[in-house]
C-alpha positions, 0 to 999 in steps of 0.5 A, a space after each residue: 192289630 192291622 200290622 200283625 194281620 198284614 205280617 201274617 199275609 206276607 208269609 208265603 204258603 208252604 211248598 206242597 209236599 208233592 212238589 218238594 218230593 219232585 224237586 229233591 228227586 232230581 238232586 244227587 243222592 249224596 245231597 239227599 243223605 245230608 237232607 235226612 239230617 235237617 229234621 225229623 220231617 225231612 227224614 220221614 219224608 225222604 224215607 218214604 218208599 214212594 220217594 225212594 222209588 221215584 228217585 231210583 226211576 229218575 236215576 235210571 232214566 239218566 245213567 252215568 259212566 262210573 270210573 274206579 281208579 286204584 292207586 296203590 292201596 287207595 280207591 277213588 270213584 268218579 262219575 261222568 254223564 253217559 251219552 245215550 258187574 264187578 267180580 272179585 275172584 280170589 283163589 276158588 271163590 267168585 263174588 257177583 252182584 245182581 238185582 231181583 226185579 220182582 222183589 226189588 232186592 239186591 243180592 250177592 251170588 257167591 261160588 266156591 269150588 273145591 275138591 274132595 277125593 279128586 272130584 271137583 265140587 261147586 257150592 253156591 250161596 246167595 246173600 240178600 242186601 238191605 234186609 238187616 240180616 246178613 245170612 248166606 243161603 245155599 242155592 239148589 245143587 247143580 253139577 260142578 262147573 268151572 266159570 269161564 269168560 265174562 258175566 252180566 246180570 240182565 232182567 234179574 238173571 246172571 249169565 256167565 260162561 262155564 265149562 260143564 261136563 266136557 263142553 262149554 255152556 252158558 250158565 243162567 242163574 235166576 235171582 228171583 227163583 234162585 235156580 240154575 239153567 244151562 244153555 249150550 253154546 253155538 259151535 261157531 262161538 267155541 273157536 279159540 284164537 290169539 287176540 280174540 275178545 269175548 264179552 257178554 253184553 246186554 243187547 236190547 234186553 237179551 244176552 249178547 255175546 260180542 266176539 272181536 277178532 282183528 277187524 271183524 266184530 260178530 254179535 251173537 244173541 241168545 233168544 228164548 221161545 217157549 222155554 227153548 234157547 237158541 243162539 243167532 248170529 245177529 250182526 257181523 261187521 268189519 273194519 273196527 280197528 280202522 275207525 280207532 285212532 293210532 293212540 288207542 288202537 290195540 289198547 282198548 277193552 270192551 265195557 259193554 253196550 249202552 241203551 242206544 245200542 252202541 258198543 262202548 270201548 275204554 282204553 287201558 293204557 294209563 300212560 295216556 289220557 282215558 278215551 271212551 269209544 262208542 261204536 254203533 255196530 248196526 250203522 258201522 260208525 263210531 265216536 271217540 270221547 276223551 275223559 278229563 280229570 285223571 291227569 293227576 294220577 298219571 304219575 302214580 304207581 300201580 294205577 288201575 282204571 275200571 269203567 262201568 256202564 249205566 251207573 245210577 244212584 239208589 238212596 234206599 240204603 242211605 
């Protein structure tokens, strides 16, 4: 009897559930998916709304770089630690992904352009993910417009440049209210020149339009005050290409801006190693990072490498 009591005392106390939840909120999302299969207890515990929100918040605190490598008809996905919006356009249809921060829902925005009797028509639909019902809903009607350069989702609003009623506008689609707004572009942003790069970025929570032309870099920021929108020329710097080494000069594109306020550039020449450049437009400094691990794809055909910022894992749909 004494031996049985001694054995029972040697059995350690179970780990508290709140401690386990904190531990598993730090593991990769792929591992969390496997843990769901361990038992009913783990499936119910890891499926709690509290845990999914905790996991997502921790993932947001440590965003990563996401790389997609398309080799012929195969697609490979890789991620890498990131130092501190996919579009599929075919014909007249454009698909965009966004997030509704109020209802905490991912949504798909679809634009279809057509003509009837010589007049252009634009139709828009929205699909909410994670509801179990894949139903496309038409949005409010708006005047036909032709999507131009770039797109980005910031704080639940999808922005993209468009041509509307004889002038260039910035289209703002709110994923929560599912309504449109149109903002006029500043006159200085309308000039067109060879080798000019225009990119929409997230600048400290506001929409930023980054214009790179030769050595000059200009950042325009869309500010909102009492419902009124105004473009302001925030930063103008020169000497960008002088920072870039010869091997990547004129072989890069703008990925976006990270949380540290650095413009992120990525090379697109697949015959050379992949480089990521972090350019601080405020301090006019930069750092260059070589991404290892893509060497095995250099000898393939039809290789396309795409780089995305702020990749985080969400186990809500696991």
